C-alpha positions in Angstrom: -17.9 37.7 -12.2 -19.6 37.2 -8.8 -23.4 37.6 -8.9 -25.4 38.9 -6.0 -28.2 36.7 -4.8 -31.8 37.7 -5.5 -33.8 38.8 -2.5 -37.5 38.0 -2.0 -39.3 40.3 -4.4 -42.9 41.3 -3.6 -43.1 43.3 -6.9 -42.2 40.3 -9.1 -45.7 39.9 -10.5 -45.8 43.5 -11.6 -42.4 43.1 -13.3 -43.7 39.9 -15.1 -46.8 41.8 -16.2 -44.8 44.6 -17.7 -42.5 42.1 -19.4 -45.2 40.1 -21.1 -47.0 43.2 -22.2 -43.9 44.7 -23.8 -42.7 41.4 -25.2 -46.0 40.9 -27.0 -45.8 44.3 -28.5 -42.2 43.9 -29.6 -42.9 40.6 -31.3 -46.2 41.6 -32.8 -48.3 38.9 -31.1 -51.7 39.0 -29.6 -52.0 40.7 -26.2 -51.2 38.5 -23.2 -54.2 37.0 -21.4 -54.3 36.5 -17.7 -54.5 32.8 -16.7 -54.0 31.1 -13.3 -50.5 31.8 -12.1 -49.6 34.3 -14.8 -50.2 35.0 -18.5 -50.7 33.2 -21.8 -49.4 34.6 -25.1 -50.5 33.2 -28.5 -47.3 33.4 -30.5 -48.5 31.3 -33.5 -45.1 30.6 -34.9 -43.5 27.3 -35.9 -42.0 25.6 -32.8 -43.5 28.4 -30.6 -47.2 28.2 -30.8 -47.9 29.8 -27.4 -46.2 30.4 -24.1 -47.4 30.5 -20.5 -45.4 32.9 -18.3 -45.7 32.3 -14.6 -44.6 34.7 -11.8 -43.8 31.7 -9.6 -43.6 27.9 -9.9 -46.8 27.1 -8.0 -46.9 23.2 -8.1 -50.6 22.9 -8.7 -50.5 25.4 -11.6 -47.4 23.8 -13.2 -48.8 20.2 -12.9 -52.1 21.3 -14.5 -50.2 22.9 -17.4 -48.0 19.9 -17.9 -51.1 17.7 -18.0 -53.1 19.9 -20.4 -50.4 21.3 -22.8 -49.9 18.3 -25.0 -49.2 20.0 -28.4 -45.5 20.3 -29.4 -44.4 23.9 -29.6 -46.0 25.1 -26.4 -43.7 26.7 -23.8 -43.8 27.4 -20.1 -41.6 30.1 -18.6 -41.6 30.2 -14.8 -39.9 32.6 -12.5 -38.1 30.0 -10.4 -34.8 28.1 -10.6 -34.5 24.9 -12.6 -34.3 22.7 -9.5 -37.7 23.9 -8.5 -39.4 23.5 -11.9 -37.8 20.4 -13.3 -39.3 17.9 -10.8 -42.8 19.1 -11.9 -42.2 18.3 -15.6 -42.5 15.1 -17.5 -40.0 13.6 -20.0 -42.0 15.4 -22.8 -40.6 18.7 -21.7 -37.1 20.1 -22.5 -35.5 22.9 -20.5 -33.5 25.6 -22.2 -30.5 27.5 -20.8 -31.0 29.6 -17.6 -32.6 33.0 -18.0 -33.0 36.0 -15.7 -35.8 38.5 -15.3 -34.1 41.9 -14.7 -35.3 45.5 -14.2 -33.9 49.0 -13.8 -35.3 52.3 -12.6 -32.2 54.1 -13.9 -33.0 54.4 -17.6 -31.7 57.9 -17.8 -28.3 56.6 -16.6 -28.4 53.7 -19.1 -28.5 56.1 -22.1 -25.1 57.7 -21.4 -21.5 56.6 -21.8 -22.0 54.2 -24.7 -20.5 55.8 -27.8 -19.8 53.9 -31.0 -16.2 53.1 -32.0 -15.0 54.4 -35.3 -16.4 52.8 -38.4 -19.9 52.2 -37.1 -23.2 54.1 -37.6 -26.4 53.8 -35.5 -29.9 54.4 -36.6 -33.2 54.1 -34.8 -36.2 52.8 -36.7 -39.5 54.0 -35.3 -42.5 51.6 -35.8 -45.3 54.0 -34.8 -44.2 55.2 -31.4 -44.7 52.2 -29.1 -42.0 50.0 -30.7 -38.6 51.0 -32.0 -35.4 49.3 -33.1 -31.8 50.4 -32.9 -29.4 49.1 -35.6 -25.6 49.5 -35.7 -24.1 49.2 -39.2 -20.5 48.5 -39.9 -18.4 50.6 -42.3 -17.6 49.1 -45.7 -21.0 49.3 -47.5 -22.7 52.3 -49.2 -23.9 55.0 -46.9 -22.1 53.6 -43.9 -19.6 55.6 -41.9 -19.3 57.2 -38.5 -22.4 58.9 -37.2 -26.0 58.4 -36.3 -29.4 58.6 -37.9 -33.0 58.4 -37.1 -35.6 56.5 -39.1 -39.3 55.9 -39.3 -41.1 53.1 -40.9 -42.4 49.6 -40.6 -39.2 47.9 -39.7 -39.7 44.5 -38.0 -36.7 42.9 -36.4 -36.4 39.2 -36.3 -34.1 37.6 -33.8 -32.0 34.7 -35.1 -30.8 32.0 -32.8 -30.6 32.9 -29.2 -31.9 36.4 -29.3 -29.0 38.3 -27.8 -25.3 38.6 -28.3 -22.2 40.5 -27.4 -22.7 39.4 -23.8 -26.1 41.2 -23.9 -29.3 39.4 -23.8 -32.8 40.6 -24.1 -35.4 38.7 -25.7 -37.1 35.3 -26.0 -37.3 33.1 -29.0 -38.8 29.7 -29.0 -38.2 29.4 -25.4 -34.8 31.1 -25.4 -35.6 34.3 -23.6 -32.2 35.9 -24.1 -29.0 34.5 -25.3 -25.5 35.4 -25.9 -23.8 35.0 -29.2 -24.9 35.6 -32.7 -28.6 36.3 -32.6 -28.8 39.8 -34.0 -32.2 41.1 -35.0 -32.4 42.1 -38.7 -35.0 44.6 -39.6 -37.0 44.5 -42.8 -38.8 47.4 -44.5 -36.7 50.1 -42.7 -38.7 53.1 -43.9 -37.0 56.4 -44.5 -33.7 57.5 -42.8 -31.6 60.5 -42.4 -28.3 61.0 -40.6 -24.7 62.0 -40.7 -23.2 58.6 -41.8 -21.3 58.8 -45.0 -19.7 56.1 -47.0 -18.7 55.1 -50.5 -18.3 52.0 -52.5 -18.6 50.7 -56.0 -21.3 48.4 -57.3 -19.1 45.4 -56.4 -19.0 46.3 -52.7 -21.6 44.8 -50.3 -24.4 46.9 -48.8 -24.4 48.0 -45.2 -23.5 45.3 -42.8 -25.7 44.9 -39.7 -23.4 44.5 -36.8 -25.8 44.8 -33.9 -29.4 45.6 -33.2 -32.1 45.5 -30.6 -35.8 46.2 -30.2 -37.8 48.0 -27.4 -41.5 48.3 -26.7 -43.2 50.9 -24.5 -46.1 49.7 -22.3 -47.8 51.4 -19.4 -49.5 50.1 -16.3 -52.5 51.8 -14.8 -53.2 51.8 -11.0 -55.7 49.1 -10.2 -55.1 47.2 -13.4 -55.4 43.4 -13.2 -53.6 41.5 -12.0 -51.0 44.1 -10.9 -50.1 47.7 -11.8 -46.6 48.7 -12.9 -44.8 51.8 -13.7 -44.6 53.1 -17.3 -42.1 50.7 -18.7 -39.9 49.8 -21.7 -39.2 46.2 -22.5 -35.9 45.4 -24.3 -35.9 42.5 -26.7 -33.6 40.7 -29.2 -30.5 42.7 -28.3 -27.8 41.1 -30.4 -24.3 41.6 -31.9 -22.9 39.5 -34.7 -19.8 37.5 -33.7 -17.4 39.4 -35.9 -18.3 42.7 -34.1 -18.4 41.6 -30.5 -16.4 43.1 -27.6 -16.6 46.6 -29.1 -19.3 48.0 -26.9 -22.0 47.8 -29.6 -24.5 46.1 -27.3 -24.1 48.9 -24.8 -24.6 51.4 -27.6 -27.8 49.7 -28.7 -29.1 49.7 -25.2 -28.2 53.4 -24.6 -30.0 54.4 -27.8 -33.1 52.5 -27.0 -33.1 53.7 -23.4 -32.8 57.3 -24.6 -35.7 57.0 -26.9 -37.8 55.3 -24.1 -37.0 58.0 -21.6 -38.1 60.7 -24.1 -41.4 58.9 -24.3 -42.1 58.6 -20.6 -40.7 55.3 -19.6 -39.5 55.0 -16.0 -38.7 51.3 -15.8 -36.7 49.0 -18.0 -37.5 45.3 -18.1 -35.9 42.3 -19.9 -35.1 38.6 -19.7 -31.4 37.9 -20.0 -29.1 35.0 -20.7 -26.2 34.2 -18.3 -23.8 36.4 -20.3 -26.4 39.1 -20.7 -27.0 39.1 -16.9 -23.3 39.9 -16.3 -23.5 42.9 -18.7 -26.7 44.2 -17.3 -25.6 43.9 -13.7 -22.5 45.9 -14.6 -24.9 48.5 -16.1 -26.8 48.7 -12.8 -29.7 46.4 -13.6 -31.4 44.5 -10.8 -32.0 40.7 -10.8 -35.6 40.0 -10.0 -35.8 36.3 -10.5 -34.2 33.3 -12.3 -36.5 32.1 -15.2 -36.8 28.5 -16.3 -38.1 28.0 -19.8 -39.4 24.5 -20.9 -40.8 23.5 -24.2 -43.2 20.7 -25.1 -41.4 18.4 -27.5 -43.0 16.1 -30.1 
């Protein structure tokens, strides 16, 4: 697929601000802190202690970070192509696969035209209003059939591997913002659910099989906020489809369900960071490329 080139973007800083705010909410980390050139998020997880997200690869800022971030597990994500960032790094830093910051102001359009194929059921787990997760279950386990449901509870998705699959990609793990392949978020503590799905199975049959999932976090920007205002936004994260269930439109269905819930709650802009495969899918859905993103982690 041929990609359109990204034009100079004067609103990039606002998009980055929206993304880091929503990403932190979706992952349950501390709120981002403004630092020179961008934001710092304390992630506090093995291999991913903290990340600096920069709206541009300003040489002085990058060199200062490279000199001062000496603990393994620290990450830099800069809105710039690899060829701009790599010369400013030392051998202690390892660059991950290309990523792409993308946005859409057509959330209402994103929630239509993405039905589930036969044998799958979709539910939305609400984690208090600002964060919610869509899960697609495959038929074959108890309580799984065609249909949809809505849930509430304390579900917390955890991306595995590269954060996004089925050609979709929204999310960032330990430096891998959004990947294609098998990283499907799995929710724990799903709360209570109700819906139209029906299934059957004896005790020997496995439980519901999670085929695809994704998370979204609402975040708003107030005029005059520092360092930049942004429209009420929803950040998509950890969109993933298990390999055995790819190429069936499940990623689109997850995105449509999350977009629908976000629009109901006032979001006007969608933001995510995508993998190369994810970029292709999102561009086909009308998303706009705002900037390539280069992620580099401090190795031991």
